[in-house]
N, C-alpha and C positions, 0 to 999 in steps of 0.2 A: 533570147538574146536581147539585151538592153538597147533601146533606140533612143538616139538623142535628137531633139528638135533642132531645126536650122537656127533658131534664136540661141539656143545652148551653145551650139557649134561656134557661132559667130562671136559669142561672148568669150569663148576660150581662145579663139584666134586673136581677139583684140586684146587680151591680157597677154598673149604671147608677144604680140608685136609691141606692146608698151614695155614689156620686159627687155626685148632687144634694143629699143630706143633708149631706155634708161642706161642700159650697159654702154651703148655708144657715146651717151651723153656724160659718162663718168671720165671721158678723156678729152682734153681740150683741143679742139680744131684749130689750125692756123688759117689766117686770111691773109690776102695779099693785096697789095695797092700798086699801081704802075702809072708812069707818066713817060711816054716815048720809050717805053721798054716792055719787055716780056718777062713774067715771073711765073714760076710753078715748077712743080716736080719733074724731073727729067733723068733720063739714063745717059744723057751725053757725057757728063762728067764723071759717072760712076759714083760709088760710095767711098767715103773716107776709110782709110785702112784702120783707123782706130775704132774701138768698140768691139763688141762681141757678136754673137749670133743675131742679135737685134739689128744689126747694121750691115747685113749682107744681101740687101735687096737691090744693090746697083743703082740707088737713086740719091739725088741730092737736089737742092733748090737751084734752079738756074735763073740768075738774074742777068739779062742782056740789055744794058742801056744803050740805046743806039744814037742818042742826040747828043747835047752838050751839057756840062756840069751847069746845074742851076734850072735846068728845064727838063732833065731826064732822071730816071731811077725808079727804084722799087722797094718795097718793103714787105715783112712779114710780121704779124702781130697777133694778138687774141683781143676778144671783146665780149662784153656781156657774160653769159653763164661760163663760157669758155675762159674768160679772163679770172674769173673767181677761182676756177679749178687750178690755175697757175700757182696762185697762192703768195704772189708777191706784193700785192697792194696791202699798205699799212705797215709793212715790215720795216724796222730800222736796218741800216746797212749791216750791222754786225749780225743780224738775224738771217741775211741772205747766204745761202750755202752753195748754190750752183748758179752760174752765170757765164755762158761762153758758147763758142761754136768751132767747128772746123771750117776752113775755107780753102779755096783753090782758085787760081786765076788772078784777077785784078787785086792789087794790094796798094791802095792809095793813102795820100796823107789823112783822109777823114773816112774812108770806106774801104771794106765793109766795117760796120760797127753795130754795136747795141747803144741806142739812145735811152736814157732813163730819167724820169723826172721825180724829184722828191719834194716834199714840203717841210719846212722848219718853222721854228718860231720867229725867224727873220724873213721868211717868204720862200719862193720857188728856188730850186736849185736845179741845174741841168748837168747830167753826166753824159760823157761820151766815151764808150768803151770801144776803141778802135784797134782792129787787128794788126795794124803796122807797128803798134807801140806795145804789142803783147802776143807774141806767138812762138811756137816751137815747131819747127818742120819736122814732118814724119816721113812720108814717102809718096811717090809718084806726083809731087807738086802740092800735096796737101800740108796744112799746118794747123796746129791747135791753139786756140785762144782761150785761155782759163783765167778770167779776170779776177775771180775771187781767191784762187789758190794757186796763181802763177808765179808766186815769189817775188823776190826784190827786183828782178829784171823786167817785170811786168808793171806798166804804168797806165793810168787812166787819166781822164780830164774831168774835173770838177769846176764847173763855171769858167772853163778855159785854162785853167791852172793845172799842170801836170803834176801827178803825184801817184804814189802807190796805192793799192787798195786799203791798206792798213792806216795810211795817212788820212784817206778820205773817210774811213770809219771814225777816226779820232775828231776830224773837223765836224763831221755830221752829227756826232754825239753831243758836241758843245751846244748845237742848236736844236737838238732832239728831232732830227729830219726822220721822216719815214716816206716810203714809196707812195706817191700821190695816188689818191682814189679817183683818177680821171682816166679817159681813154688814152692819154699821152704817157701812161705810166712806163711803158717800155715797148721798143720797136727794133727789130733787125732793119738796118738800112744800108742801101747802096745808092748814093745820090751823086756820085762822080761819073761822068761819061765823056767819050764812049768807053765802055767797059764790059767785060764779061767775067762773072764771079759765079762760083758754085760753093753752096753752103750745106753742111750736114752736121748732124749731132747738135742742132741748135737747141741750147738748153737754159731754160728759165726756172729757177727754183724746184718746183715739184715734178717736172716734166721735161722731156726732150723729144725732138721730132727727127726722125731718121728716114722717113719715106711717106708716101701717100698713103691715105686711109688710116683706120684705127690700129692697124698692126704696126704701123711706123710711129706711133705715139706711145712712149714708154717711160716708165718712172726713172726720175733722175737718180734714184738709189738703186737702180739695177745692177749697177757696175759697168754698164755699157755706155754711160754719158759723162759729160764734163763735170 
């Protein structure tokens, strides 16, 4: 019978662990920030009824802002290696194919929203993609905000000016805008309070998030995302 040394066994285990870590790192993890709020995955609001088998975990992001507007709120975002995997940095608007989320609960004038920053030949531009200006009700209080493919009835804000995604693409093309290579490139934001918001199927270009852990991170091209 062949016998393996402790050193050899340790080497095999280290390689196996590295393989697992590498697999986990192939999916971008969400991070959360909060101010006078609680933010995280919860079963309180359940899952959005949209999506397929990838979204049957009964989880959604719960953002409970308990203070007042201007001092309270929460956000979800990616950074570092996770941000690189998302694949949005450096893209022009016409290259963005997936951007949106499902939400339930609070629906205010400015939140929930995705905030996005671009850089053009004329400087920095700010985009606010707000659910109240782009949503289709589904069921059980949920609605889908598909900012890229939501059609003419869906509008966004570019530097405070309301327009369709197609109009924003045209304006951005004139000044060669691309998603900024900074930590402020995109955020899911709820900064109006007091408010209780649930978000599911948060989708940004290559990936969407439907639940906690790596099983809740799925490809945006899976058919289960926005």
